[in-house]
Structure formats: structure tokens, C-alpha cells
C-alpha positions in Angstrom: 0.0 0.0 0.0 1.4 3.4 -1.0 2.2 5.8 1.9 -0.2 8.6 2.7 0.6 11.8 0.8 -1.0 15.0 2.1 -0.1 16.9 -1.0 -2.5 14.7 -3.0 -5.4 16.4 -1.3 -6.4 20.1 -1.9 -6.0 22.4 1.0 -9.0 24.2 2.5 -9.7 26.5 5.4 -12.0 26.0 8.4 -14.2 28.7 9.9 -16.7 29.1 12.7 -20.0 30.9 12.1 -22.1 31.9 15.1 -25.9 31.9 15.3 -26.4 34.0 18.4 -30.0 34.2 19.5 -31.7 36.2 22.3 -35.1 37.5 23.1 -35.5 41.3 22.9 -38.8 43.2 23.3 -40.6 39.8 23.1 -39.1 38.9 19.8 -36.5 36.3 18.9 -33.5 38.2 17.6 -30.2 37.1 15.9 -26.9 38.9 16.1 -25.7 40.1 12.6 -22.6 42.1 11.7 -22.0 44.3 8.7 -18.9 43.0 6.8 -16.1 45.5 6.6 -14.0 43.6 4.1 -14.5 41.7 0.8 -16.1 39.4 -0.1 -19.6 40.8 0.5 -18.3 44.0 1.9 -21.2 46.0 3.3 -23.5 43.0 3.6 -24.9 41.7 6.8 -23.6 38.3 8.0 -23.4 36.1 11.0 -20.3 36.8 13.2 -17.5 34.3 12.7 -14.0 33.8 11.2 -11.2 31.5 10.5 -10.0 28.9 13.0 -6.4 29.4 14.0 -3.9 26.5 13.8 -3.5 26.3 17.6 -7.1 26.4 18.8 -10.0 24.0 18.8 -13.5 24.8 17.5 -15.1 25.8 20.7 -12.3 28.2 21.6 -12.4 29.7 18.1 -16.2 30.2 18.4 -15.8 32.0 21.8 -12.9 34.1 20.5 -14.8 35.2 17.4 -17.8 36.1 19.4 -15.7 38.3 21.7 -13.6 39.9 19.0 -16.5 40.8 16.6 -19.1 41.8 19.1 -17.7 42.2 22.6 -20.1 39.5 23.9 -19.1 36.3 25.7 -20.6 32.9 25.8 -20.0 30.0 28.2 -18.8 26.6 27.1 -17.5 24.0 29.5 -14.6 23.3 27.1 -13.3 26.9 27.4 -12.3 27.5 31.0 -12.6 31.1 32.2 -15.0 32.2 29.4 -18.6 32.7 30.2 -21.6 34.8 31.3 -24.0 31.9 31.5 -24.9 31.8 27.8 -25.4 28.5 26.2 -23.0 27.5 23.3 -23.3 24.3 21.3 -22.1 23.0 17.9 -24.8 23.3 15.3 -23.8 21.8 12.0 -21.0 21.8 9.3 -21.4 23.5 5.9 -19.0 22.5 3.1 -20.4 23.5 -0.3 -17.3 24.0 -2.5 -18.7 27.3 -3.7 -19.9 28.8 -0.4 -17.0 31.2 -0.2 -15.6 32.9 -3.3 -12.1 33.2 -1.9 -11.2 29.5 -1.5 -12.6 26.2 -0.3 -13.9 26.9 3.2 -15.7 24.5 5.5 -17.6 26.2 8.3 -18.5 24.6 11.6 -21.5 26.7 12.9 -22.3 27.1 16.5 -25.5 28.1 18.3 -25.4 30.6 21.2 -28.4 31.3 23.4 -28.5 33.9 26.1 -30.9 36.1 28.1 -31.6 39.7 26.9 -28.1 40.7 25.8 -26.8 44.3 25.6 -26.3 46.1 22.4 -23.2 44.5 20.7 -20.1 46.4 19.7 -18.5 45.7 16.4 -14.9 44.7 16.0 -12.5 42.5 13.9 -13.6 42.8 10.3 -17.1 43.9 11.2 -17.9 47.6 11.1 -21.3 47.4 12.8 -23.4 44.9 14.6 -27.0 44.7 15.6 -29.8 42.5 16.9 -32.2 41.7 14.1 -35.6 40.0 14.5 -35.2 36.6 12.9 -38.4 36.9 11.0 -37.1 40.1 9.4 -33.8 38.5 8.3 -35.3 35.2 7.1 -38.0 36.9 5.2 -35.5 38.6 2.9 -36.5 38.2 -0.7 -33.0 37.1 -1.8 -32.3 40.0 -4.1 -28.9 41.6 -4.2 -28.1 43.3 -0.9 -31.2 41.9 0.8 -30.1 38.6 2.2 -27.2 37.6 4.4 -23.7 37.1 3.0 -22.3 33.6 2.1 -24.8 30.9 3.0 -25.6 32.5 6.4 -29.3 32.7 5.8 -29.4 28.9 5.6 -27.2 28.6 8.7 -29.4 31.0 10.6 -32.6 29.1 9.6 -31.0 25.9 10.8 -30.0 27.5 14.1 -33.5 28.9 14.7 -35.1 25.5 13.9 -32.7 23.9 16.3 -33.7 26.2 19.1 -37.4 25.8 18.3 -37.2 22.1 18.3 -34.9 21.7 21.4 -37.1 23.7 23.7 -39.8 21.2 23.0 -38.0 18.3 24.8 -35.2 20.0 26.8 -34.9 22.7 29.4 -33.0 24.9 26.9 -35.6 27.7 27.0 -34.3 28.6 30.4 -31.0 29.7 28.7 -33.0 32.7 27.4 -33.9 33.7 31.0 -32.0 35.4 33.9 -31.0 33.1 36.8 -34.3 33.7 38.5 -37.4 34.2 36.4 -41.2 34.0 36.5 -43.4 31.5 34.7 -44.7 34.4 32.7 -41.2 35.4 31.6 -40.5 31.8 30.5 -43.8 31.7 28.6 -42.8 34.8 26.7 -39.6 33.0 25.7 -41.6 30.1 24.2 -43.9 32.5 22.5 -41.0 34.5 21.0 -39.1 31.4 19.8 -42.1 29.6 18.4 -43.9 32.7 17.2 -47.2 31.7 18.7 -49.4 32.8 21.7 -49.8 30.3 24.5 -52.5 30.0 27.1 -51.1 31.3 30.4 -52.9 28.8 32.6 -52.1 25.7 30.6 -48.5 26.8 30.2 -48.2 27.4 34.0 -49.7 23.9 34.7 -47.4 22.2 32.2 -44.1 23.8 33.3 -44.7 23.5 37.0 -45.9 20.0 36.7 -43.0 18.7 34.6 -40.5 16.9 37.0 -37.2 18.7 37.3 -38.0 21.6 34.9 -38.4 24.4 37.4 -37.6 24.8 41.1 -38.9 27.6 43.4 -36.3 30.3 44.0 -37.9 31.4 47.3 -39.0 34.9 46.3 -41.4 37.0 44.2 -41.1 39.9 41.9 -43.3 42.7 40.5 -40.9 43.7 37.6 -43.6 42.6 35.1 -46.2 44.8 36.8 -49.3 43.6 38.6 -49.4 41.3 41.6 -46.1 39.7 42.9 -45.2 36.6 40.8 -43.2 33.7 42.1 -39.6 33.3 41.0 -38.2 30.1 39.8 -34.8 28.7 38.7 -34.0 26.1 36.1 -34.2 22.6 37.6 -31.7 19.8 37.0 -33.7 18.1 34.2 -32.1 18.2 30.8 -34.9 16.3 29.1 -38.6 17.1 29.6 -41.0 14.3 30.2 -43.7 15.0 28.9 -42.2 17.3 26.3 -43.6 20.8 25.6 -44.9 20.2 22.2 -45.0 23.1 19.7 -48.6 24.2 18.8 -49.6 23.8 15.2 -49.8 27.2 13.5 
């Protein structure tokens, strides 16, 4: 058998792209940055960049998020980095023509966090903003309207991952502060799914699901009206029974 010859294979680069989702003003929003360099200069895109030779994928994702936006996400594989946000690997995208510069394979990551502050741009991004996902994903695809590269597809995949995972996991609590009310959690589900939920049925389901929520021992009036009980995320990672998405 002939020895392995690396030169027989074409070189390619690896990038990380970030689908950063939060709930702002009761709407599911994604972080987008305006590209300051070619290709697609001036177009909106997901934050991200090339993986360095001495870092793993999770470290690259955390670094790019910080460099381009000033935001930080927590990942157990990256000690010392975190503000409680959830980070997980989403999918890999390798269409040979997805980047006009060269063959680039992107490993996309999903970041979920509570109501995050206004981002600051950095790196090769000259501005950054939170955009309602319905606004971004409803772009008509004309020149200048959609996201750069294949980022519209990546964003759609990230949004669907979030929508499906909150059905059977406790991931919705990643959009909430450490202590939250059932009403605040319901508004997360409504924003992510894009539907209105019956408050009484929702309260019954989430408080009756073992391990989903635990009382925090206090109340709050920050939403107005009568004091509402505060909860924290329980230890359950899988919900049984699941919170099934209503049919629209």
C-alpha cells in the first residue's frame, strides 16, 4: 500500500460561524454584523471567522464572538470564558462554492442567552445589531437583501434547532435570567415559536414537569401587577412529557 501523501489532497480552510439568539422586546433576535471587508463588503452576515492553527473549534467560536461583538458565551470546554450563555455546535457546511475566496468549511455554533446588551463591532465587522429573525429570514433574496455567504441557511438551521430543542429539553431557560417567573418563561416560548400560549395551561405544564423548574424562594413585581413567584432552572435536561409546539 502506498504511503499517505498529504499533497495529494487540496488544502482548505475551516471557519466558525455563530448563530447568536436572544429575546429582545418579546421577539427572537439574531446577532448580525456588517462586513467591513471583501467578499460581500457592506452586507450583513453572521459573526465568525477562520480557526487558528493552535485552537479547537469551541475556543475559536468563543474568540470570534468576543472579537467581533464584545459578547461572551459560556462553554465547559473553554475555562474562564462565560456569562451563563449556552453554546453548542450546530452543523457543518461545506459546499465548495460557499466562499468565493477559496474552499472553506464552516462549523456553525449556536449561542443562546438572556436579553443581551447592544453589541459592539470589532474585527472585520464595522457594525453589529440585533435583528428579529423573521425580518432576516423573510428577505427576498435580491442583491443586498439577504445575508452574505450561506448564512441565511445557517441562521434558519439555528432557529429551527432552538425551536425544536425547547420542546423536549430545558433549553428555554437559557434565554432567562438566573431567576425568572413562569410568565417570563412563557414569553420566551412565544418568541421562539412565534405563537401565543394560554397562560394557565402553560403554568400547569411547566410547574408539573418533573425537574424543569424549582422555586427560587422569592417573588417579583418587575412585570407589573401582583407579585409573581420566582423560579430557577431545575436539574432536568430532558422534559417528560415534552412541551410540544402548537400547530400554527
